[in-house]
C-alpha positions in Angstrom: -23.2 -25.2 -73.8 -25.5 -22.4 -75.0 -29.0 -23.0 -76.3 -29.2 -22.0 -79.8 -32.8 -21.1 -79.7 -34.9 -18.7 -77.3 -36.9 -19.8 -74.5 -40.4 -19.8 -76.2 -38.9 -21.8 -79.1 -37.5 -24.3 -76.7 -40.6 -24.6 -74.7 -42.6 -25.2 -77.9 -39.9 -27.8 -79.0 -39.9 -29.7 -75.8 -43.9 -29.6 -75.5 -44.1 -31.2 -78.8 -42.1 -34.4 -77.6 -44.6 -37.2 -77.7 -45.1 -39.9 -75.2 -46.9 -42.4 -77.6 -45.9 -44.0 -80.9 -42.3 -43.0 -80.7 -39.8 -44.3 -83.1 -38.4 -47.0 -80.4 -41.9 -48.1 -79.6 -42.8 -48.4 -83.3 -39.5 -50.4 -83.7 -40.4 -52.8 -80.9 -43.9 -53.2 -81.9 -42.9 -54.1 -85.3 -40.5 -56.8 -84.2 -42.8 -58.4 -81.8 -45.6 -58.4 -84.4 -43.3 -60.1 -87.0 -42.7 -63.0 -84.3 -46.2 -63.6 -83.7 -47.0 -61.7 -80.4 -50.1 -59.8 -80.1 -50.5 -57.0 -77.8 -52.7 -54.0 -76.7 -51.4 -50.6 -76.8 -51.4 -48.0 -74.0 -54.0 -49.5 -71.7 -55.5 -46.7 -69.6 -56.9 -49.3 -67.1 -53.4 -50.2 -65.8 -51.0 -48.2 -63.7 -48.6 -46.1 -65.7 -50.5 -46.7 -69.0 -47.9 -49.2 -70.4 -46.9 -48.9 -73.9 -47.3 -52.4 -74.9 -49.4 -55.2 -73.1 -49.1 -58.8 -73.6 -52.3 -60.2 -71.7 -51.2 -63.7 -72.7 -48.3 -63.3 -70.7 -49.6 -60.8 -68.0 -46.8 -58.5 -69.2 -46.7 -54.8 -69.2 -43.8 -53.3 -71.5 -42.5 -49.9 -71.2 -40.4 -48.3 -73.9 -38.1 -45.7 -72.0 -36.2 -42.9 -73.5 -32.6 -43.0 -71.8 -32.8 -39.4 -71.3 -35.9 -38.8 -69.7 -36.0 -42.2 -67.6 -32.4 -41.8 -66.6 -31.1 -45.3 -67.7 -28.4 -45.9 -65.0 -24.9 -46.2 -66.7 -26.3 -45.0 -70.1 -24.1 -42.4 -72.0 -27.5 -41.0 -73.1 -28.8 -40.1 -69.9 -26.6 -36.9 -69.3 -27.5 -33.9 -67.2 -28.1 -30.5 -68.7 -25.5 -28.1 -67.9 -28.2 -25.2 -67.3 -30.9 -25.3 -64.5 -29.3 -28.2 -62.9 -31.7 -28.0 -59.8 -34.8 -28.0 -61.9 -33.6 -30.7 -64.1 -32.4 -33.0 -61.2 -35.9 -32.5 -59.6 -37.8 -33.3 -62.6 -35.8 -36.6 -63.5 -36.1 -37.6 -59.8 -39.9 -37.4 -60.0 -39.7 -39.4 -63.4 -37.8 -42.1 -61.7 -40.0 -42.3 -58.6 -43.2 -42.4 -60.7 -41.7 -45.4 -62.9 -40.9 -47.3 -59.9 -44.3 -46.5 -58.2 -46.3 -47.7 -61.5 -44.1 -50.9 -61.8 -44.8 -51.7 -58.2 -48.3 -51.2 -58.6 -48.5 -53.5 -61.6 -46.7 -56.1 -59.9 -49.0 -56.0 -56.9 -51.7 -56.4 -59.3 -50.5 -59.6 -60.7 -48.6 -58.1 -63.7 -45.1 -58.6 -64.6 -43.1 -55.7 -66.0 -40.5 -55.2 -68.9 -38.6 -51.8 -69.3 -37.1 -51.8 -72.9 -34.5 -48.9 -73.1 -34.4 -46.9 -76.2 -30.7 -47.4 -76.6 -31.0 -51.1 -76.7 -33.6 -50.6 -79.7 -31.1 -48.4 -81.4 -27.7 -50.5 -80.8 -28.6 -53.9 -79.7 -30.8 -55.2 -82.9 -28.5 -58.3 -82.8 -29.6 -59.3 -79.2 -33.4 -58.6 -79.6 -33.9 -62.3 -79.3 -33.4 -61.6 -75.5 -36.6 -60.1 -75.5 -38.5 -63.1 -76.2 -36.6 -64.8 -73.1 -38.0 -62.2 -71.2 -41.5 -62.2 -72.4 -41.7 -65.9 -71.7 -39.8 -65.6 -68.4 -41.1 -65.7 -65.0 -39.4 -62.6 -63.7 -41.6 -60.1 -61.9 -39.6 -57.1 -63.2 -36.8 -57.0 -65.8 -34.9 -54.3 -67.8 -33.6 -54.7 -71.5 -30.6 -54.4 -72.2 -29.7 -54.9 -68.4 -26.2 -53.4 -69.3 -26.3 -50.3 -71.6 -24.3 -50.7 -74.8 -21.2 -48.7 -75.3 -21.8 -45.3 -77.0 -21.3 -45.4 -80.9 
């Protein structure tokens, strides 16, 4: 597919994509707060600066976009059709960085939970599963474990 904007405009658009206080993150924050969970945001003293940290549960939560963090099996993790070598390398670096940060957190005695954007968008009826993951004992989990079907 041909891009409908010039390179300079595309670069400006991509540079404006934020990493904090995103829509999916805000949705998760509202959900957890309503249920009485208290958390800290973007703790810089932890590897990867997790989006939410629940100290009571020693849990670091990352809210990942399916596209940028390559949610396995998700319809929203498509590959761009142009400049494929660049994007493949970029996505591989993102995946490796995510693995490394989660490993470092686990080694420091934290549990990790990755909440995927598609789950927050299409699995609102299953959000209760997050509370099971929060109170659970698994060192590392992902939600949803299986991507929802594209709507």
